[in-house]
C-alpha positions as CSV (number, residue, x, y, z in Angstrom):
1,X,1.6,19.1,-39.5
2,X,3.1,19.9,-36.3
3,X,0.9,21.4,-33.5
4,X,2.2,22.8,-30.3
5,X,2.1,20.6,-27.5
6,X,0.8,21.9,-24.3
7,X,0.9,20.8,-20.6
8,X,-2.7,19.8,-21.2
9,X,-2.1,17.9,-24.2
10,X,0.8,16.0,-22.6
11,X,-1.7,15.4,-19.4
12,X,-4.0,13.5,-22.0
13,X,-1.4,11.7,-23.6
14,X,-0.2,10.3,-20.5
15,X,-3.8,9.2,-19.6
16,X,-4.1,7.6,-22.9
17,X,-6.6,10.3,-24.2
18,X,-6.1,12.0,-27.8
19,X,-6.1,15.8,-27.2
20,X,-7.9,18.1,-29.3
21,X,-10.2,15.8,-31.2
22,X,-7.2,14.0,-32.8
23,X,-6.6,10.5,-32.8
24,X,-3.9,8.4,-31.2
25,X,-2.1,5.5,-33.3
26,X,-4.2,2.4,-32.5
27,X,-1.6,-0.3,-33.1
28,X,1.5,1.3,-31.3
29,X,2.1,4.1,-28.8
30,X,3.9,7.1,-29.8
31,X,6.2,6.6,-26.8
32,X,6.2,4.4,-23.7
33,X,4.9,6.1,-20.6
34,X,7.9,6.7,-18.9
35,X,9.4,8.3,-22.1
36,X,6.0,10.4,-22.3
37,X,6.5,11.6,-18.8
38,X,10.2,12.5,-19.5
39,X,9.0,14.7,-22.4
40,X,6.4,16.2,-20.5
41,X,8.6,17.2,-17.6
42,X,11.2,18.3,-20.2
43,X,8.7,20.6,-22.2
44,X,7.5,22.2,-18.9
45,X,11.1,23.1,-17.8
46,X,11.9,24.5,-21.2
47,X,8.6,26.4,-21.6
48,X,9.5,28.3,-18.3
49,X,12.2,30.0,-20.5
50,X,11.5,29.2,-24.3
51,X,8.2,28.5,-26.1
52,X,7.1,26.6,-27.8
53,X,9.2,23.5,-26.3
54,X,7.3,20.7,-27.7
55,X,4.9,19.8,-30.9
56,X,2.9,16.7,-31.6
57,X,3.3,15.4,-35.1
58,X,0.0,15.1,-36.7
59,X,-0.6,12.9,-39.8
60,X,-4.4,12.6,-41.3
61,X,-5.6,13.8,-37.9
62,X,-3.7,11.0,-36.0
63,X,-0.8,11.9,-33.6
64,X,2.0,10.1,-34.8
65,X,4.9,11.3,-32.9
66,X,6.4,14.2,-30.8
67,X,9.2,17.0,-31.4
68,X,10.7,18.8,-28.6
69,X,13.3,21.1,-27.5
70,X,16.0,19.2,-25.6
71,X,17.4,21.8,-23.7
72,X,16.9,25.8,-23.1
73,X,18.3,27.4,-26.3
74,X,21.7,29.2,-25.9
75,X,23.3,31.7,-28.3
76,X,20.6,31.0,-30.5
77,X,20.8,27.5,-31.3
78,X,17.5,25.5,-30.8
79,X,18.3,21.7,-30.0
80,X,15.7,19.4,-31.0
81,X,14.7,15.6,-30.7
82,X,11.9,13.8,-32.3
83,X,10.3,10.3,-32.5
84,X,7.6,8.5,-34.4
85,X,5.4,5.7,-33.4
86,X,7.0,2.5,-34.6
87,X,4.1,1.5,-36.9
88,X,4.3,4.8,-38.6
89,X,7.9,5.2,-38.9
90,X,9.4,5.0,-42.5
91,X,6.4,7.1,-43.9
92,X,8.0,10.4,-43.9
93,X,6.2,12.0,-40.8
94,X,9.6,12.8,-39.2
95,X,11.2,14.5,-42.3
96,X,8.0,16.5,-42.7
97,X,8.0,17.7,-39.0
98,X,11.5,18.3,-38.9
99,X,11.2,20.5,-41.8
100,X,8.5,22.5,-40.5
101,X,10.2,23.1,-37.4
102,X,13.2,24.4,-39.4
103,X,11.1,26.6,-41.3
104,X,9.5,27.8,-38.0
105,X,12.9,28.7,-36.7
106,X,13.9,30.5,-39.8
107,X,11.0,33.0,-39.0
108,X,12.0,33.3,-35.2
109,X,14.4,36.1,-34.8
110,X,15.7,34.2,-31.4
111,X,17.1,31.4,-33.4
112,X,20.0,31.2,-35.7
113,X,20.6,27.4,-35.9
114,X,18.8,24.3,-35.3
115,X,20.8,21.2,-34.0
116,X,20.1,17.7,-33.2
117,X,21.9,14.3,-32.4
118,X,21.4,10.9,-33.9
119,X,22.7,7.3,-32.9
120,X,25.5,6.5,-34.9
121,X,23.3,3.5,-35.9
122,X,20.3,5.3,-36.5
123,X,20.7,5.8,-40.4
124,X,16.8,6.5,-40.8
125,X,17.1,9.7,-38.3
126,X,20.3,10.6,-39.9
127,X,18.3,10.8,-43.5
128,X,15.7,13.0,-41.8
129,X,18.2,15.5,-41.0
130,X,20.1,15.4,-44.1
131,X,17.0,15.9,-46.0
132,X,16.2,19.0,-43.9
133,X,19.5,20.5,-44.7
134,X,21.4,19.7,-41.5
135,X,25.1,19.1,-41.8
136,X,27.1,16.6,-39.8
137,X,29.4,18.7,-37.3
138,X,30.9,15.9,-35.3
139,X,30.6,13.0,-32.9
140,X,30.5,12.4,-29.1
141,X,29.7,9.9,-26.7
142,X,26.5,10.4,-24.8
143,X,26.2,8.8,-21.1
144,X,22.9,7.3,-22.0
145,X,22.8,6.6,-25.8
146,X,26.5,6.0,-26.4
147,X,28.1,7.2,-29.5
148,X,26.1,10.0,-31.5
149,X,26.4,12.2,-34.5
150,X,26.0,15.8,-33.8
151,X,24.1,17.8,-36.7
152,X,23.4,21.5,-37.3
153,X,21.3,23.5,-39.6
154,X,21.7,27.4,-39.7
155,X,18.6,29.3,-39.9
156,X,19.8,32.8,-40.0
């Protein structure tokens, strides 16, 4: 399940508290504090122009990860990023969450495609996108992440 992550949800997560009567993963954080802060800032910036801008990935009442809009959508393209707590990876949570995001995008008349990028070495993330109908559309070199594969799923 995915639930929209609000500013107050990020505030709680940054304080180490699970919002909305959910639970945090007890054996690993969903993201380091600096990454959580960056995601909160990104969500707030995008939310001013497009909403929803971020979602919590929920499995069995536990917040196992986050998905977010990486930049303000242009030309109907929603660019997403996602991550799952290390101890909850490989259990299908990211695949289910991305599938739900694509399904939401298909119902949203503002969106005609969903895009994402994966590290060239991140085979698991590549499989998440392939399982959800994304097609590999190219590669580029990111200043922070190095070589990445560019993916897109058409929703309209």
